ZAVEXTI-909584 format. One record per residue (C-alpha): residue in three letters; x, y negated, z negated. Coordinates in steps of 0.001 Angstrom, whole numbers, padded with zeros to 6 digits, always signed. Example, Ala and Ser with C-alpha at 12.3 -4.5 7.8 and 13.67 -1.06 7.14 Angstrom:
// residues 2
Ala+012300+004500-007800Ser+013670+001060-007140
//
This chain:
// residues 112
Unk-018338+000358-016190Unk-021675+000281-014415Unk-022709+002476-011494Unk-022337-000296-008913Unk-018719-000889-009940Unk-018012+002828-009747Unk-019436+002989-006223Unk-017338+000003-005124Unk-014184+001561-006564Unk-015014+004893-004926Unk-015506+003153-001565Unk-012297+001128-001904Unk-010368+004323-002656Unk-011750+006122+000404Unk-011336+003191+002815Unk-007793+002482+001629Unk-006986+006198+002068Unk-008165+006084+005684Unk-006109+002952+006372Unk-003055+004473+004692Unk-003370+007687+006695Unk-003304+005762+009963Unk-000491+003471+008848Unk+001654+006354+007558Unk+001310+008117+010912Unk+002367+004978+012809Unk+005239+004447+010368Unk+006478+008041+010734Unk+006209+007956+014533Unk+008221+004732+014510Unk+010891+006316+012304Unk+011105+009369+014562Unk+011412+007115+017631Unk+014173+005080+015994Unk+016140+008141+014874Unk+015843+009944+018209Unk+017032+006848+020044Unk+019976+006359+017705Unk+018929+002935+016463Unk+020934+001521+013576Unk+019425-000405+010695Unk+020806-003611+012204Unk+019153-002851+015543Unk+015838-002091+013850Unk+015991-005351+011890Unk+016883-007174+015083Unk+013714-005848+016701Unk+011426-006550+013761Unk+012730-009916+012529Unk+010239-012608+013416Unk+007751-010170+014955Unk+004322-011168+013613Unk+002724-007911+014760Unk+005073-005752+012666Unk+004863-008176+009745Unk+001068-007990+009879Unk+001141-004218+010146Unk+003330-003817+007080Unk+001480-006523+005130Unk-001761-004573+005653Unk+000071-001360+004768Unk+001107-002936+001455Unk-002430-004228+000830Unk-003915-000746+001347Unk-001313+000755-000978Unk-001915-001914-003632Unk-005604-000999-003607Unk-005255+002767-003334Unk-002510+003557-005860Unk-003963+001782-008918Unk-007376+003354-008373Unk-005845+006823-008206Unk-003603+006169-011200Unk-006609+004797-013110Unk-008420+008085-012564Unk-005404+010152-013600Unk-004838+008124-016777Unk-008527+008192-017610Unk-008768+011973-017252Unk-005446+013009-018799Unk-005086+010469-021605Unk-008773+009749-022143Unk-007890+006082-021665Unk-010951+004080-020714Unk-012271+000609-021063Unk-011168-002908-020404Unk-007496-002371-021274Unk-007146+000307-018585Unk-008854-001928-016028Unk-006542-004855-016860Unk-003386-002725-016699Unk-004408-001223-013349Unk-005280-004655-011945Unk-001857-005928-013022Unk-000218-002849-011491Unk-002013-003440-008182Unk-001016-007092-008134Unk+002620-006196-008852Unk+002627-003590-006083Unk+001227-006147-003661Unk+003737-008822-004646Unk+006718-006461-004462Unk+005580-005053-001140Unk+004873-008420+000436Unk+008247-009652-000802Unk+009872-006755+001045Unk+007860-007516+004184Unk+008932-011151+003972Unk+012591-010178+003500Unk+012578-007888+006538Unk+010537-009986+008943Unk+011102-013648+008019
//
């Protein structure tokens, strides 16, 4: 992999980490609010169903995760198993796509 690709991957990892940090904080604050106010799962779903803002929030959350996790796992596999090359890149790309699809399916199920 050339230097330009490495820089792009490094940047994607850092940017997705910043997005995830913000989104995790919002997610945890929302959970704490719901628990402290005694909301049931049905009440939470009633508030989120059809809400484009929450759907967009969680869709972006999934996108950041689908970028961040495969890059981190790629590094771990490369360093621990000495696995490098095209096969690793293809497997990590497939993993990221699967994470995105599974996550967006969950977002669709909760909000649509």
